[in-house]
Every structure is written in structure tokens, then in C-alpha cells.
C-alpha distance (Angstrom), angle and dihedral (degrees) to the residues before:
residue distance angle dihedral
X1 . . .
X2 3.85 . .
X3 3.83 99.1 .
X4 3.66 101.3 93.4
X5 3.80 103.9 173.3
X6 3.71 110.5 -140.5
X7 3.92 107.2 -164.6
X8 3.74 140.2 179.5
X9 3.67 134.3 170.4
X10 3.76 121.7 -98.0
X11 3.68 128.5 176.4
X12 3.84 102.3 -28.0
X13 3.82 92.4 -37.3
X14 3.78 141.7 58.2
X15 3.88 129.8 -97.5
X16 3.73 117.7 -162.9
X17 3.89 135.0 -178.8
X18 3.67 128.1 -154.4
X19 3.75 142.5 162.8
X20 3.79 123.7 -96.6
X21 3.77 109.4 -68.6
X22 3.80 112.3 -106.6
X23 3.81 94.7 13.2
X24 3.91 86.1 136.3
X25 3.73 92.0 43.1
X26 3.85 95.4 -97.7
X27 3.96 93.8 109.9
X28 3.84 94.5 145.1
X29 3.89 94.4 48.5
X30 3.83 90.3 43.3
X31 3.81 92.8 50.8
X32 3.79 92.5 46.7
X33 3.77 88.0 50.7
X34 3.87 91.6 52.1
X35 3.79 90.2 44.9
X36 3.79 92.3 52.7
X37 3.81 88.7 50.9
X38 3.76 87.3 57.8
X39 3.82 106.7 -142.4
X40 3.92 116.2 -164.0
X41 3.73 89.0 -157.4
X42 3.83 134.2 19.9
X43 3.76 120.5 -163.5
X44 3.77 115.3 -160.3
X45 3.79 115.5 -158.1
X46 3.85 99.8 179.1
X47 3.72 114.0 104.0
X48 3.92 116.7 -117.3
X49 3.77 91.2 -105.6
X50 3.71 92.4 54.9
X51 3.77 92.1 47.4
X52 3.77 87.2 51.6
X53 3.74 92.0 51.0
X54 3.78 90.2 52.6
X55 3.79 87.8 52.8
X56 3.73 95.3 -110.4
X57 3.77 110.6 102.1
X58 3.76 84.7 141.6
X59 3.92 94.1 60.6
X60 3.81 98.8 116.0
X61 3.88 92.4 52.0
X62 3.84 87.8 49.8
X63 3.77 90.7 57.3
X64 3.72 94.6 44.8
X65 3.89 88.9 51.3
X66 3.71 87.1 56.8
X67 3.74 92.2 56.1
X68 3.75 100.8 -100.8
X69 3.80 127.4 128.2
X70 3.85 105.8 -120.5
X71 3.79 127.7 -152.8
X72 3.73 125.6 -178.5
X73 3.77 117.1 -146.8
X74 3.88 103.7 168.2
X75 3.81 118.1 -154.1
X76 3.65 126.6 170.1
X77 3.81 118.7 -113.9
X78 3.86 111.6 -81.7
X79 3.83 83.3 3.4
X80 3.82 138.9 122.3
X81 3.78 131.6 -140.6
X82 3.83 115.2 -88.4
X83 3.89 120.1 -133.0
X84 3.79 95.4 -85.3
X85 3.70 91.8 46.8
X86 3.91 91.8 47.4
X87 3.91 85.5 52.7
X88 3.85 88.7 56.5
X89 3.76 90.9 42.6
X90 3.93 89.6 73.3
X91 3.73 92.7 68.9
X92 3.81 92.4 49.3
X93 3.71 91.3 46.9
X94 3.80 90.8 51.1
X95 3.90 89.2 51.8
X96 3.74 92.5 45.7
X97 3.86 95.6 48.3
X98 3.75 90.9 47.9
X99 3.72 91.2 54.9
X100 3.79 92.2 46.4
X101 3.83 94.0 46.2
X102 3.87 86.5 51.1
X103 3.82 91.6 54.0
X104 3.77 95.8 -101.6
X105 3.69 131.5 141.8
X106 3.80 123.8 -114.2
X107 3.73 119.7 -164.9
X108 3.98 120.6 -162.2
X109 3.77 122.0 -169.1
X110 3.79 136.5 175.1
X111 3.87 124.3 164.2
X112 3.80 99.5 -67.4
X113 3.85 101.7 14.4
X114 3.76 91.9 -120.0
X115 3.82 126.8 85.9
X116 3.77 106.6 21.4
X117 3.75 93.2 28.8
X118 3.92 91.6 48.8
X119 3.82 88.9 46.9
X120 3.77 92.6 56.3
X121 3.84 94.8 41.0
X122 3.83 90.0 51.7
X123 3.85 91.7 50.3
X124 3.76 89.9 51.7
X125 3.88 92.4 45.6
X126 3.89 89.0 53.7
X127 3.86 92.2 44.2
X128 3.78 86.6 52.3
X129 3.64 89.3 59.4
X130 3.87 106.7 -90.6
X131 3.72 123.0 133.5
X132 3.72 114.4 -110.8
X133 3.86 102.0 -119.2
X134 3.80 94.8 42.8
X135 4.01 91.0 44.6
X136 3.82 89.6 53.3
X137 3.80 93.3 47.4
X138 3.85 88.5 51.1
X139 3.86 94.5 46.3
X140 3.77 91.2 49.7
X141 3.79 90.7 54.1
X142 3.68 85.9 67.3
X143 3.84 99.9 31.7
X144 3.89 113.1 19.6
X145 3.76 89.7 -168.1
X146 3.69 97.7 52.4
X147 3.87 113.3 132.5
X148 3.82 104.1 19.5
X149 3.76 103.9 -171.3
X150 3.83 141.0 43.8
X151 3.81 89.7 -121.4
X152 3.94 88.5 55.1
X153 3.70 91.1 51.4
X154 3.84 93.9 49.1
X155 3.74 92.2 49.6
X156 3.82 93.2 47.1
X157 3.81 92.7 48.6
X158 3.90 99.3 37.9
X159 3.77 119.0 108.9
X160 3.64 117.4 -106.8
X161 3.94 110.7 -95.4
């Protein structure tokens, strides 16, 4: 199983990051593990082409079949959202914060569950009221490779426009 779920409390809920389900070939086991974790919301950061290359263009539908709300926020590997994507992020952030404040679980994944996933988790932690430096330290306690580039750090810690 490759989908190790790295979780921490945020607001009244739990944010977690993990690698792409089935990246090591154990898709069914990974999806069962995620289903048993019971996320209220799953945010996929892998672009569609990356999902297809990993053999899972249907990943969003699989999450929905398991009872999770699924939102797609594609970001290129090692990348950050551009201005239009950042604008669309606001709605995703509102949904994630609502789930967290209601005691729900939000699962974020990219390919490896590190840079992109860490960037989004950090952004949610800050939006949930944490100070950036403390939030990053706490996040890196569960995933040392979270937030891989200076650009990802800048985007995660920037004030909403």
C-alpha cells in the first residue's frame, strides 16, 4: 500500500496528505484504506494528463463512489497555481474550511504527497488560523518533504487577493 495518510488537526477537523492512490500498483488496497479513513472531501492536485499517465483518469469518480466529495485543483508537478487558478481556489478553500470547521476530514493528494499536497495543506492550516512558521513546522513533523519549492512556500503563505 502506497497511500500512507499523513494527518494533522486543523480547525476542528483533520487535514491529511497522501500520494496518488495506486502509484505502486496497489490501487484497490489504497482506495480501501482511503475509504476506511472516511474523508468528507478529497482534493486531487494531479492534472488530468498525469492521472491518465498513472492509469487512473477515472480517479475522481472512484472517490465519489466511495462517498467523498471530490474537487479537482490541477497543479503541475513542482508548480504553483496561476492567477486564474488562485481565483478558483477561493471556492475550494471555503469548502475545505467548512468541512474542517464541522469536524470533517479533508484529504489532499498529488503524485508523491509532498510538494503540491504540502502547499495546499499549509494554505489551509494558515486559513484555519495558524501562523505560517508554526504551521509549516507542524506539517513537516508528519511529512518532512511537504512544500518543496520557494514558489510553493510563497503561494501557500500569500494573503488571498
